[in-house]
C-alpha positions as CSV (number, residue, x, y, z in Angstrom):
1,M,-7.7,-89.6,-35.1
2,L,-11.1,-91.0,-35.8
3,N,-11.2,-94.8,-36.2
4,F,-13.5,-95.7,-39.0
5,I,-14.9,-99.2,-38.9
6,L,-15.8,-100.4,-42.3
7,L,-18.4,-103.1,-42.3
8,A,-17.5,-105.8,-44.8
9,A,-20.2,-106.3,-47.4
10,V,-21.4,-109.7,-48.2
11,T,-20.2,-109.2,-51.8
12,S,-18.1,-106.4,-53.1
13,V,-19.4,-104.5,-56.1
14,R,-18.0,-102.5,-59.0
15,V,-19.9,-99.3,-59.4
16,G,-20.1,-97.1,-62.5
17,L,-20.8,-93.4,-62.5
18,Y,-22.9,-92.5,-65.6
19,P,-22.2,-89.0,-67.0
20,L,-24.2,-86.4,-65.1
21,S,-27.1,-84.7,-66.7
22,L,-26.4,-81.0,-66.1
23,P,-28.3,-77.8,-66.8
24,E,-27.7,-76.1,-70.1
25,G,-24.7,-73.9,-70.0
26,Q,-23.1,-75.9,-67.1
27,T,-21.8,-79.0,-68.9
28,Q,-18.3,-77.7,-68.4
29,L,-18.7,-78.8,-64.7
30,Q,-19.0,-82.5,-65.8
31,E,-15.4,-83.5,-65.4
32,R,-14.9,-81.6,-62.1
33,L,-18.0,-83.0,-60.5
34,A,-17.3,-86.6,-61.8
35,A,-13.8,-86.4,-60.4
36,Q,-14.9,-85.4,-56.9
37,L,-17.6,-88.1,-56.9
38,H,-15.1,-90.7,-58.1
39,E,-12.7,-89.7,-55.3
40,G,-15.4,-89.4,-52.6
41,A,-16.7,-92.9,-53.3
42,A,-13.2,-94.6,-53.3
43,T,-13.4,-95.6,-49.6
44,L,-17.1,-96.6,-49.4
45,P,-17.4,-100.1,-47.9
46,G,-18.2,-102.9,-50.3
47,V,-17.2,-100.9,-53.3
48,T,-14.2,-102.4,-55.1
49,A,-14.1,-99.8,-57.9
50,F,-16.0,-96.7,-58.8
51,D,-15.5,-96.2,-62.6
52,L,-16.4,-93.3,-64.8
53,L,-18.5,-94.6,-67.7
54,P,-18.8,-93.2,-71.2
55,K,-21.9,-91.4,-72.3
56,S,-24.5,-93.3,-74.3
57,S,-28.1,-92.6,-75.4
58,C,-29.6,-93.7,-72.1
59,E,-31.5,-91.2,-69.9
60,P,-30.7,-91.1,-66.2
61,D,-33.9,-92.9,-65.3
62,E,-33.9,-95.6,-68.0
63,G,-33.0,-98.7,-66.0
64,A,-33.2,-101.2,-68.9
65,C,-31.0,-99.2,-71.1
66,L,-28.5,-98.5,-68.3
67,A,-28.4,-102.2,-67.5
68,E,-26.9,-102.9,-70.9
69,V,-24.3,-100.1,-70.4
70,A,-23.5,-101.8,-67.1
71,R,-23.1,-105.2,-68.7
72,M,-20.8,-103.8,-71.5
73,S,-18.7,-101.9,-68.9
74,G,-18.4,-104.8,-66.5
75,V,-19.9,-103.0,-63.5
76,D,-22.6,-104.3,-61.1
77,Q,-24.3,-101.0,-60.4
78,I,-24.7,-97.7,-62.1
79,V,-25.1,-94.3,-60.4
80,T,-26.9,-91.5,-62.4
81,A,-27.7,-87.9,-61.4
82,A,-30.0,-85.5,-63.1
83,V,-29.3,-81.9,-62.1
84,A,-31.5,-78.8,-62.6
85,K,-30.8,-75.2,-61.8
86,T,-32.9,-73.4,-59.2
87,E,-33.0,-69.7,-58.2
88,A,-30.8,-70.3,-55.2
89,G,-28.7,-73.3,-56.3
90,Y,-29.5,-76.7,-57.7
91,R,-32.0,-79.6,-57.5
92,F,-30.7,-83.1,-58.2
93,H,-32.1,-86.6,-58.5
94,L,-29.6,-89.3,-57.9
95,R,-30.4,-92.9,-58.7
96,V,-28.6,-96.3,-58.2
97,F,-29.5,-99.1,-60.6
98,E,-28.7,-102.7,-60.3
99,Q,-29.6,-105.1,-63.1
100,A,-32.2,-102.6,-64.5
101,K,-33.9,-102.3,-61.1
102,L,-33.8,-99.0,-59.1
103,R,-31.9,-100.0,-56.0
104,D,-32.1,-96.6,-54.2
105,E,-32.5,-92.9,-55.0
106,V,-31.9,-89.5,-53.4
107,A,-33.7,-86.3,-54.5
108,E,-32.7,-83.0,-52.8
109,E,-32.2,-79.2,-53.3
110,V,-28.9,-77.5,-52.4
111,Q,-28.2,-73.9,-52.1
112,G,-24.9,-72.4,-53.4
113,G,-22.6,-73.0,-56.3
114,P,-20.9,-75.9,-58.0
115,M,-18.8,-76.9,-55.0
116,D,-21.9,-77.1,-52.8
117,L,-23.5,-79.2,-55.5
118,A,-20.5,-81.5,-55.6
119,A,-20.5,-82.0,-51.9
120,A,-24.3,-82.7,-51.8
121,L,-23.9,-85.2,-54.6
122,E,-21.0,-86.9,-52.7
123,H,-23.2,-87.2,-49.7
124,G,-26.1,-88.5,-51.8
125,V,-23.9,-91.2,-53.3
126,C,-22.9,-92.3,-49.8
127,R,-26.5,-92.5,-48.7
128,A,-27.7,-94.2,-51.9
129,M,-25.0,-96.9,-51.5
130,G,-26.4,-97.8,-48.1
131,V,-23.6,-96.4,-46.0
132,A,-24.7,-95.3,-42.5
133,P,-23.6,-93.0,-41.0
134,C,-22.1,-91.0,-43.8
135,L,-19.4,-89.4,-41.7
136,G,-15.9,-88.0,-42.2
137,E,-13.6,-86.2,-39.8
138,L,-12.4,-82.6,-39.3
139,Q,-9.0,-82.2,-37.7
140,L,-8.4,-78.5,-36.7
141,D,-4.9,-77.7,-35.6
142,S,-4.3,-74.6,-33.5
143,G,-1.5,-72.7,-31.8
144,D,-1.4,-71.6,-28.2
145,E,-2.0,-68.0,-29.2
146,V,-5.6,-68.8,-30.2
147,A,-6.4,-71.2,-27.3
148,G,-9.8,-70.4,-25.8
149,Q,-11.2,-69.0,-29.0
150,H,-14.5,-70.7,-29.9
151,L,-15.1,-72.8,-33.1
152,S,-18.4,-72.9,-34.8
153,V,-19.3,-75.4,-37.5
154,D,-22.3,-74.5,-39.7
155,G,-23.4,-71.9,-37.1
156,L,-23.2,-74.3,-34.1
157,D,-20.7,-73.7,-31.3
158,R,-18.4,-76.7,-31.0
159,G,-16.4,-75.4,-28.0
160,A,-13.1,-73.7,-27.4
161,L,-9.8,-74.3,-29.1
162,P,-7.9,-76.5,-29.1
163,A,-10.6,-78.6,-30.6
164,P,-10.7,-82.4,-30.7
165,P,-11.3,-84.3,-34.0
166,L,-14.9,-83.8,-35.0
167,Q,-17.1,-86.2,-36.8
168,L,-19.1,-84.4,-39.5
169,A,-21.5,-85.4,-42.2
170,V,-20.0,-85.9,-45.7
171,G,-20.3,-82.6,-47.6
172,R,-19.3,-79.0,-47.2
173,H,-19.1,-77.2,-43.9
174,V,-18.5,-73.6,-42.8
175,L,-16.0,-73.2,-40.0
176,K,-15.8,-69.9,-38.1
177,V,-13.4,-68.6,-35.4
178,A,-14.0,-65.0,-34.4
179,D,-14.3,-63.1,-37.7
180,S,-12.4,-65.7,-39.8
181,E,-14.5,-68.1,-41.9
182,L,-13.5,-71.1,-44.0
183,R,-15.4,-73.7,-46.1
184,V,-14.1,-77.2,-46.0
185,R,-15.0,-80.5,-47.7
186,V,-15.5,-83.6,-45.7
187,S,-15.4,-87.0,-47.4
188,Y,-16.3,-90.5,-46.1
189,G,-13.5,-92.3,-44.4
190,R,-11.1,-89.4,-44.6
191,A,-9.9,-86.6,-42.3
192,T,-9.9,-83.1,-43.6
193,R,-7.3,-80.8,-42.0
194,A,-7.5,-77.1,-41.3
195,R,-5.5,-74.8,-39.0
196,C,-6.2,-71.8,-36.9
197,E,-3.4,-69.4,-36.0
198,E,-3.0,-65.7,-35.1
199,R,-2.1,-63.2,-37.7
200,Q,-1.9,-59.5,-37.1
201,G,-3.5,-60.0,-33.7
202,A,-6.6,-61.9,-34.9
203,P,-7.4,-65.6,-35.4
204,V,-7.2,-66.8,-39.0
205,L,-8.5,-70.2,-40.4
206,I,-6.3,-71.7,-43.0
207,D,-7.3,-74.5,-45.4
208,G,-5.0,-77.6,-44.9
209,S,-5.8,-78.6,-48.5
210,A,-6.0,-82.1,-47.2
211,A,-8.3,-85.0,-47.3
212,V,-6.0,-87.5,-45.5
213,L,-7.2,-91.1,-45.2
214,A,-8.2,-91.7,-41.7
215,L,-8.2,-95.5,-42.4
216,T,-4.8,-97.1,-42.1
217,V,-4.5,-100.7,-43.3
218,L,-1.1,-101.4,-41.7
219,P,1.1,-99.2,-39.5
220,A,3.2,-96.7,-41.5
221,K,6.7,-96.0,-40.2
222,A,9.3,-93.5,-41.1
223,I,11.8,-94.7,-43.7
224,G,14.8,-95.5,-41.7
225,P,18.2,-97.2,-42.6
226,D,16.6,-100.7,-42.6
227,A,13.9,-99.6,-45.1
228,Q,16.5,-97.9,-47.3
229,A,18.6,-101.1,-47.2
230,R,15.6,-103.2,-48.3
231,S,14.9,-100.7,-51.0
232,R,18.5,-101.1,-52.3
233,V,18.3,-104.9,-52.2
234,A,14.9,-104.8,-54.0
235,T,16.3,-102.5,-56.7
236,T,19.4,-104.8,-57.1
237,L,17.3,-107.9,-57.4
238,F,15.0,-106.3,-59.9
239,S,17.8,-105.0,-62.0
240,A,19.6,-108.4,-62.0
241,G,16.3,-110.1,-62.9
242,A,15.7,-107.8,-65.8
243,A,19.3,-108.3,-67.1
244,L,18.9,-112.1,-66.8
245,L,15.7,-111.9,-68.9
246,V,17.5,-109.9,-71.6
247,A,20.3,-112.5,-71.6
248,S,17.8,-115.3,-71.8
249,A,16.1,-113.7,-74.8
250,G,19.5,-113.3,-76.5
251,A,20.4,-117.0,-75.8
252,A,17.0,-118.2,-77.0
253,L,17.4,-116.2,-80.3
254,Y,20.8,-117.5,-81.0
255,S,19.7,-121.1,-80.3
256,Q,16.7,-120.7,-82.6
257,V,18.8,-119.2,-85.5
258,A,21.6,-121.8,-85.1
259,A,19.0,-124.7,-85.1
260,N,17.3,-123.3,-88.2
261,Q,20.7,-123.1,-90.0
262,L,21.6,-126.7,-89.1
263,D,18.2,-128.0,-90.1
264,W,18.6,-126.3,-93.5
265,R,22.0,-127.9,-94.1
266,Y,20.7,-131.3,-93.0
267,Q,17.7,-131.1,-95.4
268,R,20.1,-130.4,-98.3
269,G,22.6,-133.2,-97.3
270,A,25.3,-130.7,-96.6
271,L,25.7,-131.4,-92.9
272,S,29.3,-132.0,-91.9
273,D,30.7,-133.8,-88.8
274,A,31.5,-130.4,-87.3
275,D,27.9,-129.3,-87.9
276,A,26.6,-132.4,-86.3
277,S,28.5,-131.7,-83.1
278,R,27.0,-128.2,-83.0
279,Y,23.5,-129.7,-82.4
280,A,24.5,-130.6,-78.8
281,A,25.9,-127.1,-78.2
282,V,22.8,-125.4,-79.6
283,H,20.6,-127.7,-77.4
284,R,22.6,-126.7,-74.3
285,T,22.2,-123.0,-75.3
286,G,18.4,-123.5,-75.4
287,I,18.4,-125.1,-71.9
288,L,20.6,-122.2,-70.7
289,A,18.0,-119.6,-72.1
290,V,15.2,-121.3,-70.1
291,A,17.3,-121.4,-66.9
292,L,18.2,-117.7,-67.3
293,A,14.5,-116.8,-67.8
294,A,13.5,-118.7,-64.7
295,T,16.2,-117.1,-62.6
296,G,15.4,-113.6,-63.9
297,A,11.8,-114.0,-63.2
298,G,12.6,-115.3,-59.7
299,A,14.8,-112.3,-59.0
300,I,12.0,-109.9,-60.0
301,V,9.5,-111.7,-57.8
302,A,12.0,-111.7,-54.9
303,S,12.4,-107.9,-55.3
304,G,8.7,-107.5,-54.7
305,L,8.7,-109.8,-51.7
306,V,11.5,-107.9,-50.1
307,L,9.3,-104.8,-49.9
308,A,5.9,-106.5,-49.5
309,L,7.0,-108.7,-46.5
310,S,9.0,-106.0,-44.8
311,P,8.4,-105.8,-41.1
312,D,7.6,-102.1,-41.4
313,G,4.4,-103.0,-43.2
314,A,2.6,-100.7,-45.6
315,S,0.2,-97.8,-45.3
316,V,-2.6,-96.3,-47.4
317,T,-2.3,-92.9,-45.7
318,G,-1.8,-90.0,-48.1
319,R,-3.1,-86.7,-49.4
320,F,-5.7,-86.3,-52.1
């Protein structure tokens, strides 16, 4: 597996993606393209969040107007993209603004359809955010029956199968083994999986439908008996804490109602000796409510610590 080294930025930034300016008749691609850009930027170094911003009256190149959108949205930088249709595909102009100033821009043409546009925009965002190199990883699994077959990526021979993990530029790539061809998407900091196996006597490339995080924060381990036991303990603590908080609320309510009744009788001079002795009991109930609340909150916090401090650690590996 490729080991990505993310260089820590001096300051982390919140980035907002402004609604894309798309050609007439293709606005239905807005949500799909924005979702891919949002996902693709999730692992860029120095980016704490990549938020989708609402549409306003600002044009993609109006820095001063966009600065106000950024301020109201609580983001540090805004990414905009103006897309035009060409005969063979698309032309796009991507900009990154920071406090009304143009921080960086990327203008390119891309051949193909919407998926090719999405991949090119994803690579453009990576470049415009100052990440270098903008690489992801391809992991191609293969069986013994196709060993020796040659893999080509974007028309370049990358050697015989089985193939080692390959570092590829962020974007779409064409894989080919014999007569089988497959297009895959590679994102920054992730490993895209595919497989080659023999079917009906010929090699076939299969999409792994995966963009698995190649960056692991802490080692992930299989869930064994110890992890299951910790999970049960955490669940028990949480349930007990929630029950104590409910009991605390009930005791506090009773204490408040009883105190109000006693105060009402006192103000009217109707307080009896028995009522006077109830003041101490009501006071003790109030103290009990506070103690129950504190204990319940502690149990809930403890349930989280049981999992967070487990020796098995945690992992951010997963599928997208």
